[in-house]
C-alpha positions, -999 to 999 in steps of 0.1 A, spaced: -711 126 658 -680 146 664 -650 134 683 -633 158 707 -597 167 701 -575 168 732 -538 171 723 -512 172 697 -507 135 700 -534 133 673 -509 147 648 -496 113 640 -531 99 635 -542 129 614 -512 128 592 -509 90 588 -507 80 552 -525 47 556 -552 38 530 -587 35 542 -621 40 528 -659 37 531 -687 16 516 -705 23 484 -726 -8 479 -759 -14 463 -787 -31 483 -822 -43 478 -845 -17 493 -875 -40 496 -854 -66 515 -844 -40 541 -880 -29 546 -891 -64 550 -864 -71 575 -873 -43 598 -910 -53 597 -923 -17 594 -944 1 569 -918 17 547 -942 45 536 -940 61 571 -913 84 584 -905 60 611 -901 31 588 -879 50 564 -858 64 592 -851 30 607 -844 15 572 -820 44 566 -802 38 599 -799 1 590 -785 9 556 -760 34 570 -749 8 596 -743 -16 568 -724 11 549 -749 12 520 -748 50 516 -769 52 484 -798 33 501 -794 53 533 -797 86 514 -829 73 497 -844 61 530 -836 93 549 -849 115 521 -882 96 522 -883 101 560 -875 138 556 -902 143 531 -927 127 555 -915 147 585 -897 178 573 -897 195 607 -881 167 626 -845 177 633 -833 142 641 -845 130 606 -830 160 589 -797 156 606 -794 119 595 -806 129 560 -778 154 553 -752 131 568 -764 103 545 -763 125 515 -728 137 524 -716 101 530 -729 92 495 -711 121 479 -743 141 472 -728 173 487 -753 198 471 -783 178 484 -765 175 518 -761 213 519 -798 218 513 -807 195 541 -780 211 563 -794 246 558 -829 234 568 -815 218 599 -799 251 609 -832 268 601 -849 245 626 -826 261 653 -802 232 657 -765 239 661 -745 213 642 -709 217 631 -712 191 604 -741 210 588 -721 242 588 -691 224 574 -711 209 545 -726 243 537 -692 259 537 -676 232 515 -703 237 489 -696 275 489 -658 268 487 -663 245 457 -682 272 438 -656 298 447 -681 318 468 -653 325 493 -672 351 513 -701 327 520 -676 300 528 -658 323 553 -691 332 569 -699 295 574 -665 284 587 -661 313 610 -691 300 631 -673 268 639 -653 259 669 -620 240 670 -627 214 697 -640 186 673 -629 170 641 -656 190 623 -645 222 641 -609 216 633 -617 210 596 -638 242 595 -609 262 610 -585 250 584 -610 255 556 -617 290 569 -581 298 562 -584 284 527 -615 305 521 -596 336 532 -568 328 508 -594 324 480 -602 361 487 -565 370 486 -562 375 523 -531 354 529 -519 371 561 -554 367 576 -555 331 566 -523 323 585 -534 344 615 -567 324 616 -547 292 622 -529 307 652 -558 303 676 -565 268 662 -529 258 670 -532 268 706 -552 236 712 -522 215 709 -523 208 671 -495 232 660 -475 203 645 -504 191 625 -513 227 613 -478 235 602 -482 211 572 -513 230 561 -496 264 567 -469 252 542 -496 244 516 -513 278 521 -480 296 517 -472 275 486 -505 282 469 -501 319 478 -467 320 461 -449 328 494 -419 307 487 -397 315 517 -426 310 542 -436 277 524 -401 264 528 -400 274 565 -433 257 573 -424 226 552 -391 223 571 -409 224 604 -434 199 592 -407 175 580 -389 178 614 -422 168 631 -428 138 610 -402 128 584 -418 94 576 -453 105 564 -455 103 526 -476 134 522 -453 155 544 -422 143 525 -439 149 491 -449 184 500 -415 193 514 -397 179 483 -421 197 459 -417 230 477 -379 229 478 -377 213 443 -398 240 427 -375 266 443 -346 249 426 -332 234 458 -329 198 447 -303 186 472 -324 191 504 -355 177 486 -336 146 476 -321 142 511 -356 142 526 -367 115 502 -336 94 509 -343 95 546 -379 84 539 -367 55 517 -339 45 541 -366 38 567 -380 11 543 -409 34 531 -421 42 497 -450 59 479 -456 63 442 -459 101 443 -427 104 463 -410 83 437 -424 105 410 -410 136 427 -377 119 432 -374 111 395 -380 148 386 -355 160 411 -329 136 400 -333 149 365 -330 185 378 -366 192 369 -391 212 391 -417 186 403 -448 208 403 -469 221 432 -485 198 458 -519 217 457 -526 236 426 -557 254 438 -575 266 470 -599 237 465 -572 211 463 -555 225 495 -588 224 514 -594 188 501 -561 178 516 -573 189 551 -605 169 547 -585 139 535 -563 140 566 -592 142 590 -611 115 571 -581 91 575 -580 100 612 -617 93 617 -614 60 599 -586 50 622 -608 59 652 -634 35 638 -659 61 628 -664 48 593 -695 67 583 -680 100 595 -648 92 577 -669 87 546 -684 122 549 -649 138 551 -635 118 523 -665 125 500 -662 162 507 -625 159 498 -633 142 465 -660 168 458 -634 196 462 -606 178 443 -622 152 420 -588 147 402 -570 134 433 -561 98 427 -547 96 462 -581 104 478 -598 80 454 -574 52 465 -579 61 502 -617 58 497 -613 26 478 -593 10 506 -620 21 530 -644 2 508 -622 -28 510 -621 -26 548 -658 -32 549 -656 -59 522 -672 -39 494 -646 -51 469 -666 -47 438 -673 -10 446 -637 -5 455 -626 -19 422 -649 5 403 -630 33 420 -596 18 413 -604 13 377 -611 49 371 -576 59 380 -560 72 347 -534 50 330 -507 77 332 -512 83 369 -483 74 393 -511 57 414 -522 34 386 -499 5 394 -511 5 430 -547 6 418 -541 -23 395 -526 -44 423 -556 -37 445 -580 -47 417 -561 -80 415 -562 -85 452 -599 -79 452 -605 -104 425 -590 -129 449 -613 -117 477 -642 -122 453 -632 -158 447 -613 -156 414 -577 -164 425 -565 -177 391 -573 -145 374 -558 -125 403 -526 -144 402 -524 -140 364 -529 -103 367 -503 -99 394 -478 -119 373 -484 -96 344 -479 -65 365 -446 -79 378 -435 -89 343 -441 -54 331 -424 -38 361 -400 -62 378 -391 -36 405 -427 -31 417 -423 -42 452 -460 -37 460 -470 -61 432 -443 -86 442 -454 -85 478 -491 -91 468 -480 -119 444 -459 -136 471 -487 -134 497 -513 -147 472 -490 -176 461 -484 -184 498 -522 -185 505 -525 -207 474 -499 -231 490 -474 -224 461 -447 -220 487 -417 -223 465 -430 -197 441 -440 -174 470 -404 -176 484 -391 -166 450 -413 -135 449 -401 -124 484 -365 -130 474 -370 -107 445 -381 -80 468 -351 -85 491 -328 -84 461 -341 -49 452 -327 -34 484 -299 -41 509 -324 -61 530 -315 -43 562 -342 -17 564 -364 -19 595 -395 -27 574 -377 -56 556 -384 -79 586 -417 -88 571 -402 -101 539 -377 -123 558 -406 -135 579 -430 -144 551 -402 -160 531 -393 -180 562 -429 -192 564 -428 -202 527 -396 -222 532 -410 -238 564 -442 -248 547 -422 -262 518 -402 -283 543 -370 -263 538 -362 -256 574 -325 -250 567 -336 -220 547 -365 -209 569 -347 -207 603 -321 -181 592 -349 -159 577 -368 -160 610 -337 -151 629 -329 -122 605 -365 -109 609 -359 -108 647 -326 -90 643 -345 -63 624 -375 -64 648 -366 -82 680 -400 -79 697 -423 -88 668 -448 -112 683 -457 -131 651 -420 -140 644 -414 -149 680 -444 -171 679 -436 -188 646 -399 -195 654 -406 -205 690 -433 -229 680 -413 -244 652 -384 -252 676 -408 -268 701 -424 -288 673 -390 -302 664 -378 -307 699 -351 -280 695 -340 -252 718 -370 -259 741 -363 -233 768 -355 -204 744 -385 -215 724 -409 -213 754 -394 -179 763 -400 -167 728 -436 -178 728 -442 -163 763 -427 -130 751 -451 -132 721 -480 -138 744 -469 -109 766 -469 -86 736 -502 -99 722 -521 -113 751 -555 -112 733 -543 -131 702 -559 -165 705 -535 -180 680 -504 -170 699 -519 -181 732 -527 -214 716 -491 -217 706 -480 -215 742 -506 -241 752 -496 -264 724 -459 -260 732 -466 -272 768 -486 -300 753 -456 -311 731 -434 -310 762 -459 -333 781 -469 -305 806 -506 -312 801 -520 -291 830 -503 -260 817 -514 -270 782 -550 -271 793 -547 -238 810 -536 -218 780 -556 -238 754 -588 -230 774 -578 -193 773 -572 -196 735 -606 -212 730 -623 -184 749 -606 -159 725 -613 -180 693 -643 -201 701 -651 -209 665 -615 -220 655 -615 -257 647 -578 -262 652 -577 -246 686 -608 -266 698 -591 -298 685 -559 -289 704 -579 -284 736 -596 -318 730 -562 -335 727 -549 -318 759 -580 -328 778 -576 -364 767 -539 -364 779 -550 -348 812 -575 -377 817 -606 -356 810 -620 -378 782 -656 -366 783 -645 -330 779 -621 -340 752 -649 -355 731 -670 -324 737 -642 -302 722 -636 -326 693 -674 -324 685 -671 -286 685 -640 -288 663 -658 -309 638 -689 -288 638 -672 -255 631 -647 -268 605 -656 -254 571 -628 -270 552 -632 -305 565 -596 -312 574 -600 -309 611 -634 -326 610 -619 -357 595 -593 -359 622 -617 -351 650 -642 -376 638 -616 -404 640 -607 -393 675 -644 -394 685 -645 -430 673 -611 -442 684 -600 -419 712 -566 -402 708 -539 -423 692 -506 -418 676 -522 -421 642 -549 -395 646 -531 -369 669 -529 -334 657 -496 -326 641 -502 -292 626 -504 -259 643 -537 -239 642 -542 -220 611 -509 -230 596 -524 -234 562 -545 -203 561 -518 -180 547 -527 -152 572 -496 -155 593 -481 -122 583 -513 -102 582 -521 -97 618 -540 -129 627 -509 -148 635 -510 -185 632 -484 -211 641 
């Protein structure tokens, strides 16, 4: 299950402060057993049911199934290995450690088993036992890397600071020195080695000045030493790049008031949890969701008071559509926590995902009313209003964000872009066009903006050659984005170049075969190219896959009447979906 580490290029992945999480859903056990068609009272049936549950990210069910399988076949290493991983992914670390010990007793070498055993010992402050476990692990996998870092924390727990730092030297030889310097800084800070902590923190900031956790640690270490100016300077550089984070803002407030902000990691366990958190995020980015869950659950086990790790795990839940489970996690964040506003915004967003948009909009409006400078809440409110086709109100929300800052930070391109979409959808092109242009000034190669502005010009018969060049540039940047490829085909259609239109629209349909608008576009292009039988076939597909009925009505008329000026498509694919700024670009 481990991924091999090859170079220090993984530092950016390991330290990325994105929010991700894993699934904690409840499932009907009997239903799964029926689906697999096996007798669930056998080891084989329980094993297969557990594998199915884990694939569906139902960790609680998976743990039950694999425990049943293990009870039926306690000497089978494959079953025991899955059992301890399922327990760990569900946060049952003590049970996972028991199964892991048995796996090792069966003669199987497994870094994850050793890691779980060591984490359990570290939690209970049995540092010698933790050292013994972690010292057996290699550093050529994510589990081995984690074991190496946690070995250093276990040594520190036994007051062996020098040995803890030395233990990381060999680990750093594998090309991960930049990543490890952050954890060296935390080790020194917990040990009270102020000068060393400052040195490591400075090196860590130089390696990656735009990662929130790195900036926060640096600012706390220098601020606690009474050196407020360099701490504030690091935060200013972070914010000037258009970045923000609630904990960084909290530290900034303390520093501005000449107060020491407090330590980053108050205990050995909290420092070790940060290492597991970093690796868990990296695994999630790699697409190994179940393994990411194991790392994040161990991190929460070691540091149950970390709201940051809770939010990371909650967003991992969101990534697999387990919004109710994620909301339960967000709702347990304490009211006084700096992370509470972010958690409340995510709860509101999930209400929308669960089909209750009116309540979600109401809650977001209340958050913004209580804190008018909460750009996260304003952004979510604007996006939700835009998806609800309240374009004028959406534009106002985005304007409020841009009013909070100079509007020339690199990340501000998105707010000009989505405000431009809102203006364009509200038929205020005179306001929309300058916003699209401003977005491109801040991010000249952004394919979504190139696509939207280029298509809008083509649709209005304006700047045709620059528009085609823009859309082609967008396609070059995102050649597998069916919506953008469709834009290019539809632009050629609008220009009367039907052979080219057919070529690109056929490519777009291959990429998005179930999109009704793209199928409808291809039908129109076929008709204009004299391929009427194929046109009717595409219109039939468009009508069949349309869930909303808008395309179906138009396609049905064309099936009855052929393509006419009255029933021709006049909207770009997905234009009303509200997903333009979220990665699935539409026209």
